[in-house]
N, C-alpha and C positions, 0 to 999 in steps of 0.2 A: 504493500501499499505505499502510496506516495507520502511525503512527509506532510505536505500541506494539508492532504485528506485526512491524515491522523489528527492533525491539529484541530480540524472543522469537527471532527468526531467528539474529541475531549472536550471541546468549547460547546458543543451541543448536549452533552452527557452534563457538564458541570450547570449549564443552564438549566435543565431540567429539573436537576437537584435543587438549585435556588429558588426555582418557581414553586415547586414541591414544598420547600420550607416556609417559603411567603403565604401559600396558601394554608398550611398547617397552623402557622401563627396567627392568620386572620381568623381561623375559626377558634383558636385557644383564647385569644386576648378579646374579651367582651367589647363590645361598642359602646363607649359612655356616651349618655344623651346629654351631658353638659354642654356639649356645642349645638345642640337642636335647640332654638328656640321654640318654646311651647307657650300656649294661651291657657288660662283657666277661667272659669267662672268666678265672679265675687258677689258675696252678699254682705251688705254692712247696716248695722241699726247705729245711728249717732244720735247724740242729744247735744246740744249747744246753747250758749246763750252769751249775750255779750251788750256792752255799751260803750262804744268805741274800740274797746279790745274785746275780741270774742276767744271763748275758748270751747273744746267739745271733746267729750270721749265716747267710746262705743267698742263694739267689737264685730266680727264677723267671721266668714268662712270662705277660703279659696277652695274650690273644688277643682282638682287636677289629678283625676284616677282616685283620689283619696280626699278626705276632708282636712283641711289645716286651718284650724282656727286661730285668730290673731286678735290683738287689741289695737286700737285706734285710739290716739290723741293728738290734739292740734290747739294751734292759735291762730287768730287772724288780726291783722292790723289793717284800719281804714275805717270806714263808716260802717258800724254794726250796731242795731238796735233789735232787741227783742228775744225770743227763745223758740226753739223749734225742736223737735223730734222728726226723724226721717228714715226711711227703709230703701236702700240704694241697690241695685242690681247691675250687674256690668261685666266687663271682661277686662282682665289684665292679660297684657302681650309682652313678649320680649321676655320671657322667664327662661333662663337657662338651668339655674339650680333652685330648688324652693327657697334657699337662703337670699337670693336676689329680691324675692318679694318683700322682705323687711328692709326697713329704712326709713329715710326722710324723703318727704315728697314735697314739692311745691305746687301751688295752684293760684292763678288770679281769676278772680270770678266775682260774680255777684249774683244778687236774686231778691224776691219778695215773697213773702207769704202772708196772708191774712185769714187766718183759721185754717186753710189748705192751701197747697201749691205743690209746683213741680221744681224739683232739684236736679240738677246735672253738674257734674264736675269731671274734669279732665286732670290727671296727676301724672308725674313723671319723676322718677328717682335719679339718682347719679350712677345706677347700673343699667339703665335703660330701659327700665320696666315701665310701662304706660298702663294706667287703670282708668277706663272711661265708665263712669256710674250715672244712673238716671232713677228717678224714683219721686213717689210723693213726699211730701213733709207737711207737718201739721203744726201750727203755732202763730205766732205774729213777729215777723222779721222783716228788716230791709237791711242789705249789706251789699257793699262795694269794696273788696278788700283783697289784700296779699295774704294766703294763708300758707302755713307749714304745718304738715302732717307726720306725723310718724306712726309706723306700722311695726309692731313687734309680734313675731310667731308665738302663739301659746305654747307652752311646754307642758 
């Protein structure tokens, strides 16, 4: 057999071995979902009150195959007067890992309620998670403010 043909055969054998090792490694090492951005359903109940400076607390559940309960707290600065309670439903997107959901969110917004109204909020944190929520609220409130909200996962 000519020497160049022997080299080609040896190179082909080595290539087959390397491809086999790569295929075996791909089967053994699990794919991590941390690189996949997923969304989840969010449901929040929040109570807030204020006069110039507002504050609110609440709790909720993120559903992404499992229920992940969380706590909400926040403060708003601007024109705020009144007190409301609201139930919001929506989606969180850009979640790579469940821990990305927790953190500080910012929002600019406003709204009004006289006995009843509709509330909507668009939040974003520094990890790229975006939460869009809508729902009814009850109470008396007028607000135009900048809000900072902290979400912490319940243990």
